[in-house]
C-alpha positions in Angstrom: 151.4 112.7 18.9 147.7 112.9 19.7 147.5 115.9 22.1 143.8 116.4 22.4 143.6 118.6 25.4 140.1 119.3 26.7 140.9 122.8 28.0 142.6 123.8 24.7 139.8 122.3 22.6 137.2 124.2 24.7 139.1 127.4 24.2 139.3 127.0 20.4 136.0 128.8 19.9 136.2 131.0 16.8 139.5 129.4 15.6 138.2 126.2 13.9 137.7 128.0 10.6 141.3 129.0 10.5 142.4 125.5 11.7 140.5 123.7 9.0 141.6 126.3 6.4 145.3 125.8 7.2 144.9 122.0 6.9 143.1 122.4 3.6 145.8 124.7 2.2 148.4 122.1 3.2 146.4 119.5 1.3 146.4 121.8 -1.8 150.2 122.0 -1.5 150.4 118.2 -1.3 148.1 117.8 -4.3 150.3 120.3 -6.2 153.4 118.3 -5.2 151.8 115.0 -6.4 150.7 116.6 -9.6 154.2 118.0 -10.2 155.8 114.7 -9.5 153.4 112.9 -11.9 154.0 115.4 -14.7 157.8 115.5 -14.3 158.2 111.7 -14.0 155.9 111.2 -17.1 157.8 113.8 -19.1 161.3 112.5 -18.1 160.2 108.9 -18.7 159.2 109.7 -22.3 161.8 112.3 -23.1 163.7 109.9 -25.4 160.6 108.5 -27.0 160.1 109.3 -30.7 156.4 109.7 -30.1 156.9 112.7 -27.7 156.0 115.8 -29.8 157.0 119.3 -29.1 153.4 120.2 -28.3 153.2 117.4 -25.6 156.5 118.6 -24.1 155.2 122.1 -24.0 152.0 121.0 -22.4 153.9 119.0 -19.8 156.2 122.0 -19.0 153.2 124.3 -18.7 151.3 121.9 -16.4 154.4 121.6 -14.2 154.6 125.3 -14.0 150.9 125.6 -13.1 151.4 122.9 -10.4 154.4 124.7 -9.0 152.6 128.1 -9.0 149.6 126.5 -7.2 152.1 125.1 -4.6 153.7 128.5 -4.1 150.4 130.2 -3.7 149.1 127.6 -1.3 152.3 128.0 0.8 152.0 131.8 0.9 148.3 131.5 1.9 149.2 128.9 4.5 151.7 131.3 6.1 149.2 134.1 6.1 146.5 131.8 7.6 148.9 130.6 10.3 149.7 134.3 11.1 146.1 135.3 11.3 145.2 132.1 13.4 148.1 133.0 15.8 146.9 136.6 16.2 143.3 135.4 16.7 144.3 132.7 19.2 146.4 135.2 21.2 143.5 137.7 21.3 141.0 135.0 22.2 143.1 133.3 24.8 144.1 136.5 26.5 140.5 137.8 26.5 139.3 134.6 28.2 142.1 134.6 30.7 141.9 138.4 31.5 138.1 138.2 31.7 138.4 135.4 34.2 141.1 137.2 36.2 139.0 140.3 36.4 136.1 138.1 37.7 138.3 136.9 40.6 137.9 138.6 43.9 140.7 139.2 46.4 140.2 135.7 48.0 140.6 133.9 44.7 143.6 136.0 43.5 145.4 135.0 46.7 144.7 131.3 46.0 146.3 131.2 42.5 148.9 133.9 43.2 149.7 136.9 41.0 152.7 135.2 39.4 150.6 132.3 38.1 148.1 134.8 36.6 150.9 136.6 34.9 152.6 133.5 33.5 149.2 132.1 32.3 148.3 135.2 30.4 151.8 136.0 28.9 154.0 132.9 28.6 151.1 130.5 28.7 149.4 132.1 25.7 152.6 132.2 23.7 152.9 128.4 24.2 149.2 127.6 23.6 148.8 129.6 20.4 151.1 127.1 18.7 148.6 124.4 19.4 146.0 126.1 17.2 148.2 127.5 14.4 150.5 124.5 14.0 149.4 121.4 15.9 145.7 121.0 15.2 146.1 121.9 11.5 149.1 119.5 11.4 147.1 116.7 13.0 144.2 117.0 10.4 146.8 117.2 7.6 148.7 114.2 8.9 145.5 112.1 9.0 144.6 112.9 5.4 148.0 113.1 3.6 149.2 109.5 3.9 145.8 108.2 2.6 145.9 110.6 -0.3 149.5 109.7 -1.2 148.8 105.9 -0.9 146.1 106.2 -3.6 148.4 108.3 -5.7 151.3 105.8 -5.5 149.5 102.5 -5.6 149.1 102.4 -9.4 152.9 103.0 -9.7 154.0 100.5 -7.1 151.5 98.9 -4.6 154.2 97.3 -2.4 156.1 100.6 -1.9 152.8 102.5 -1.3 151.7 100.0 1.3 155.0 99.9 3.1 155.3 103.7 3.3 151.7 104.0 4.4 152.1 101.5 7.3 155.4 103.0 8.5 154.0 106.6 8.3 150.9 105.6 10.3 153.1 103.7 12.8 155.2 106.7 13.6 152.3 108.2 15.6 152.1 105.6 18.3 155.9 105.3 18.4 156.2 109.0 19.1 153.6 108.7 21.9 156.2 106.8 23.9 158.4 109.8 23.8 155.5 112.3 24.1 154.4 110.9 27.5 157.9 111.4 28.9 158.3 114.9 27.3 154.8 115.9 28.6 156.0 115.1 32.2 159.2 117.0 31.6 157.2 120.0 30.2 155.1 120.1 33.3 158.2 120.2 35.5 159.7 122.8 33.1 156.6 125.0 33.4 156.7 124.8 37.3 160.4 125.6 37.3 159.8 128.6 35.0 157.0 129.9 37.2 159.2 129.4 40.3 162.1 131.3 38.6 159.8 134.1 37.4 158.2 134.6 40.8 161.6 134.6 42.6 163.0 137.1 40.0 160.0 139.4 40.2 160.1 139.3 44.0 163.9 140.1 43.9 163.4 143.1 41.6 160.6 144.5 43.7 162.5 144.1 46.9 165.9 145.1 45.6 166.2 148.1 47.9 165.6 145.9 51.0 168.1 143.3 49.8 170.7 146.0 49.4 170.0 147.6 52.8 170.6 144.3 54.6 173.4 143.0 52.4 171.4 140.0 51.1 171.7 140.8 47.4 174.6 138.4 46.9 172.8 135.6 48.7 169.7 136.3 46.7 171.8 136.2 43.5 173.2 132.8 44.4 169.7 131.4 44.9 168.5 133.0 41.7 171.5 131.5 39.9 170.6 128.0 41.3 167.0 128.4 40.2 168.2 129.5 36.7 170.5 126.4 36.5 167.6 124.2 37.6 165.4 125.7 34.9 168.2 125.2 32.3 168.5 121.6 33.3 164.8 121.1 32.6 165.2 122.6 29.2 168.2 120.4 28.4 166.2 117.3 29.5 163.4 118.2 27.2 165.9 118.8 24.3 167.6 115.5 25.0 164.4 113.5 24.8 163.4 115.5 21.7 166.7 114.7 20.1 166.3 111.0 20.8 162.8 111.1 19.3 163.9 112.8 16.2 166.9 110.5 15.8 164.7 107.4 15.9 162.0 108.9 13.7 164.4 110.2 11.1 166.2 106.9 11.1 162.9 105.1 10.2 162.0 107.8 7.6 165.3 107.7 5.7 165.4 103.9 6.1 162.0 103.7 4.5 163.0 105.9 1.6 166.1 103.7 1.0 163.9 100.6 1.2 161.4 102.1 -1.2 164.2 103.0 -3.6 165.5 99.4 -3.5 162.1 97.9 -4.0 161.1 100.1 -6.9 164.6 99.6 -8.4 164.3 95.8 -8.3 160.8 96.1 -9.8 162.2 98.3 -12.6 165.0 95.8 -13.3 162.5 93.0 -13.5 160.3 95.1 -15.9 157.3 95.2 -13.5 157.2 99.0 -13.4 157.9 101.6 -16.0 160.7 104.1 -15.7 158.1 106.9 -15.3 156.4 105.0 -12.4 159.7 104.3 -10.7 160.7 108.0 -11.0 157.3 109.1 -9.5 157.8 106.7 -6.5 161.2 108.2 -5.9 159.9 111.8 -6.1 157.0 111.1 -3.7 158.7 108.7 -1.2 160.2 111.4 1.1 157.1 113.5 0.7 155.1 110.7 2.2 156.6 111.6 5.6 156.4 115.3 5.2 153.1 115.5 7.1 154.4 113.3 9.9 157.5 115.4 10.3 155.5 118.6 10.4 153.2 117.1 13.1 156.3 115.9 15.1 157.7 119.4 15.1 154.4 120.9 16.1 153.9 118.3 18.8 157.1 119.1 20.7 156.2 122.8 20.6 152.6 122.2 21.5 153.6 120.2 24.6 154.5 123.4 26.3 151.0 124.7 25.4 149.4 121.6 26.9 151.4 122.1 30.1 150.4 125.8 30.2 146.8 124.7 29.6 146.9 122.9 32.9 147.6 126.1 34.7 145.0 128.0 32.7 142.5 125.2 33.3 143.0 125.7 37.1 142.4 129.4 36.7 139.3 129.0 34.4 137.7 126.4 36.7 137.7 128.7 39.7 134.1 129.2 40.7 133.5 132.9 40.7 129.8 132.7 41.2 128.6 134.3 44.4 125.4 133.7 46.4 122.8 136.1 45.1 119.1 136.3 46.1 117.6 139.7 45.2 114.3 138.6 46.8 115.9 138.0 50.2 113.4 139.4 52.7 114.2 142.6 54.5 114.3 142.4 58.3 111.5 144.1 60.2 112.7 146.9 62.4 116.0 146.8 60.6 119.2 148.0 62.3 120.3 151.3 60.7 123.8 150.3 59.6 125.8 147.1 59.0 125.5 144.0 61.3 127.6 140.9 61.4 125.9 138.0 63.2 127.9 134.9 64.3 130.3 135.2 61.4 133.1 132.7 60.9 135.7 132.6 58.1 138.8 130.5 57.3 141.4 131.0 54.6 142.3 127.9 52.6 144.9 125.8 54.4 144.9 128.1 57.5 143.2 128.1 60.8 140.0 130.1 61.4 140.5 133.8 60.9 137.2 134.7 62.5 135.0 132.6 64.9 131.4 133.6 65.7 132.0 137.3 65.4 129.1 139.6 66.0 129.4 143.4 65.7 127.5 146.4 64.4 128.5 149.4 62.4 126.0 152.2 63.2 125.1 154.5 60.3 126.6 158.0 60.7 129.1 156.8 63.4 132.8 156.0 63.6 133.5 152.3 64.3 137.1 151.2 65.0 138.7 147.7 64.8 141.9 147.2 66.8 144.0 144.3 67.9 147.3 142.5 67.4 148.5 141.5 63.9 146.6 138.4 62.6 143.6 138.9 65.0 141.1 139.2 62.0 140.7 143.0 61.5 141.5 142.9 57.8 139.3 139.8 57.4 136.4 141.7 58.7 137.1 144.5 56.2 137.3 141.9 53.4 133.9 140.5 54.4 132.4 143.9 54.6 133.7 144.6 51.1 132.4 141.1 50.1 135.8 140.1 48.7 134.7 136.7 50.1 131.6 135.4 51.9 131.4 134.1 55.5 131.6 130.3 56.0 128.8 130.7 58.6 126.7 133.5 59.9 125.4 136.4 57.9 126.0 140.1 57.2 123.2 142.6 56.7 123.1 146.2 55.6 120.2 148.2 56.9 118.2 145.0 57.2 119.0 143.6 53.8 121.1 140.4 53.7 124.4 140.9 51.8 123.4 138.1 49.4 120.6 140.4 48.1 123.4 142.6 46.6 125.8 141.7 43.8 129.4 142.6 44.8 129.2 145.5 42.3 126.0 146.9 43.8 127.4 146.6 47.3 130.6 148.4 46.4 128.6 151.4 45.3 127.5 151.8 48.9 130.7 150.8 50.7 134.3 151.5 49.6 137.7 150.8 51.1 140.9 152.8 51.3 143.6 150.1 51.7 146.9 150.2 53.4 148.7 150.6 50.1 146.7 152.4 47.4 147.2 151.2 43.8 147.8 153.9 41.2 148.2 153.3 37.5 150.4 154.9 34.9 148.7 157.9 33.5 147.5 161.3 34.8 146.1 162.4 38.1 142.7 162.8 36.5 142.7 159.3 35.0 143.5 157.8 38.4 140.7 159.7 40.1 138.2 158.9 37.4 138.6 155.2 38.1 136.0 155.7 40.8 133.8 158.0 38.8 134.4 158.0 35.0 131.9 160.8 34.4 133.2 163.1 37.1 133.8 166.7 36.0 137.0 168.6 36.6 135.2 170.6 39.3 134.3 167.5 41.1 137.9 166.2 40.9 139.2 169.5 42.3 136.6 169.4 45.1 137.8 165.8 46.1 141.4 166.9 46.0 140.6 169.9 48.2 138.9 167.6 50.8 142.0 165.5 51.1 144.4 168.6 51.3 145.9 167.9 47.9 144.4 170.7 45.8 147.2 173.3 46.4 149.8 170.7 45.4 147.9 169.9 42.2 147.5 173.5 41.3 151.2 174.1 41.7 151.9 171.4 39.0 152.3 172.8 35.5 149.9 170.2 34.1 147.3 170.4 36.9 144.9 167.4 36.7 146.9 166.1 33.7 150.0 165.6 35.9 151.7 162.3 35.1 151.8 160.2 38.3 154.4 157.7 36.8 154.3 153.9 36.8 152.4 152.8 39.9 152.4 156.4 41.1 156.2 156.3 41.3 156.4 160.1 40.9 154.4 160.7 44.1 155.2 160.4 47.8 153.5 157.8 49.9 151.3 160.5 51.5 150.2 161.8 48.1 149.3 158.3 46.9 147.1 157.7 50.0 145.4 161.1 49.7 144.5 160.2 46.0 143.1 156.9 47.3 140.9 158.8 49.7 139.9 161.2 47.0 138.8 158.3 44.8 136.7 156.9 47.7 135.0 160.3 48.0 134.3 160.5 44.3 132.3 157.3 44.3 129.9 158.8 46.8 129.8 155.6 48.9 127.9 155.9 52.2 130.3 153.7 54.1 134.1 154.1 54.0 136.6 151.6 55.4 140.1 152.8 56.2 142.3 149.7 56.5 145.6 151.0 58.0 145.3 153.9 55.6 148.1 155.9 57.3 150.6 153.2 58.2 153.0 154.0 55.3 153.0 157.8 55.3 155.0 160.5 57.0 153.7 162.2 60.2 152.6 165.4 58.5 150.6 163.5 55.9 149.2 161.3 58.6 147.9 164.3 60.5 146.4 165.8 57.3 144.7 162.4 56.5 143.2 162.1 60.1 142.0 165.7 59.9 140.3 164.8 56.6 138.7 161.7 58.2 137.4 163.8 61.1 135.6 166.0 58.6 134.3 163.0 56.7 132.7 161.6 59.9 130.1 164.4 59.7 128.7 163.0 56.4 129.8 159.4 56.1 129.9 156.2 58.1 133.6 155.3 58.8 135.1 151.9 59.7 138.7 152.5 60.8 141.4 149.9 61.2 144.5 151.5 62.7 147.6 150.5 64.5 147.9 154.0 65.9 145.5 153.7 68.9 145.8 157.4 69.8 144.0 158.3 66.6 140.8 156.3 67.2 140.0 157.7 70.7 137.1 159.6 69.2 135.5 156.5 67.7 131.9 155.9 68.8 132.6 152.2 69.3 135.8 150.3 69.4 136.0 146.5 68.8 139.1 144.8 70.2 139.8 141.5 68.4 142.0 138.7 69.6 142.4 135.2 68.1 139.6 135.9 65.6 137.0 136.8 68.3 135.7 140.0 69.9 137.6 140.4 73.1 136.2 143.8 74.1 134.0 146.5 72.9 133.0 150.0 73.9 134.3 153.6 73.5 137.8 154.7 74.5 137.0 155.8 78.0 135.0 152.6 78.8 137.8 150.4 77.6 140.4 152.3 79.5 138.5 151.8 82.7 138.7 148.0 82.3 141.8 145.9 82.9 141.9 144.4 79.4 143.8 144.0 76.1 142.8 147.5 74.8 144.3 149.3 77.9 147.4 147.1 77.7 147.9 148.0 74.0 147.3 151.7 74.6 149.8 151.8 77.5 152.4 149.9 75.7 152.1 152.1 72.6 152.2 155.3 74.7 155.4 154.0 76.4 157.0 153.3 73.1 156.1 156.7 71.7 157.5 158.4 74.8 160.8 156.5 74.4 160.9 157.6 70.8 160.3 161.2 71.7 163.0 161.1 74.3 165.4 159.5 71.9 164.8 162.3 69.4 165.3 165.0 72.1 168.7 163.5 73.1 169.8 162.9 69.6 
């Protein structure tokens, strides 16, 4: 029953006052119980005595009433303290977990997975808060209660007090045998729940695709199988819990029967008074109250301990980044961004980039092209400093990337990803994510630049138009344009477009490319695009293959060579021609 988890203890900052307070209130309740038992047993033991006066009887009744009132008050305060400890624990735990999640960059989020982050901060916290509001106070109480009751009962019957004390203290190591098995099952239970949660979430998000290809029934069958597997884990935990309670309750009730027999024989032999025997009977079962409370809390807290392992993995992720503000500036610095012999590998995968060297001239358009998996998005991630290169270095206008914090860097370089993330709320709120202090005039100007001002003006609420959950009330093109408008509002000098038009209609794509052409006059653009016809005007094009630079040059130079770029352009042109002919005949 000793679940002293290092992660949970470390995260208990600010909760110890409540934990100790709850244990103290439980001790007050126990003291009231002992006082009540002593008063009642003394009163009933002398009720037929001629020497018992009405004043003594009244005093005993009043004392019993005060003890009962103290017990009631202590119980009410215990409930209130547990509630406040629970609320404080939830707030503290979620703050710590959310703060850590927000510290993670893209690379670390991919390591743990979004489902793990969700279960840690939601279900994990619900399980862990029991550890603070129930288990730790129960443990402190369980260590003090048997000692206190032993000294209360020893004057009445030392053999019974000693027997109950030994058995109550022996229940802890006995339950540890079951705890170890349950702890293993809880870990499996937690993994099964995470697997089920992730699969269900993925199924809901991809429901349209499943329906389109007639795979919903197959998916349902797998989901049902995972649900049954999770249910089996729950039943295994409950079965071991039942066995544990059966053995423990057997010992507890057996001890109470034995205590009754011993004190009864002592009473028959005249070794104890009737009052003393009655007090022993009243307190015998209460001797195990603290142990039973701790047992109940232990089985619940085991889920928290299992969840803590997941949270510990999250909290132990090193989010520190190399930072040297005094890194020397290069003499005769290149006016732009330079990658020098950069290599990078994702965990558990082969190298994504190998000795890549390229330059992004300031005020120019640089394009990155290549087959899927060639390393284009990895270059974009490195430029945004979502992660740092394994070898090589990146400089911006002569300053090493490590001389900037990620936050400082991202004020100078921003990215419009393939899928723009919008949040529930208004159009203005989503735009001001990039510039919280932006005026309405600045928002309208950004919308005008991305060809979205007329649409916004046509909405009854204008800038206060609700975009829906995740931008669900907008089209794909409108979401991408808002993403570009956000990038413009942050006034970054460099803008990366990572397949920014891959999920929009043709009309929106043409408007976005027109906007990008205008931006090229004032900003430095890095464009990653699958549509090669749209990057013909780039000042320099880098062709990546297998994580390396295969070719570089402008469109005309690359087309004159017999290489990968020309092959890709010709294949894409042929496919587009076939598509146009198909539409003409349709």
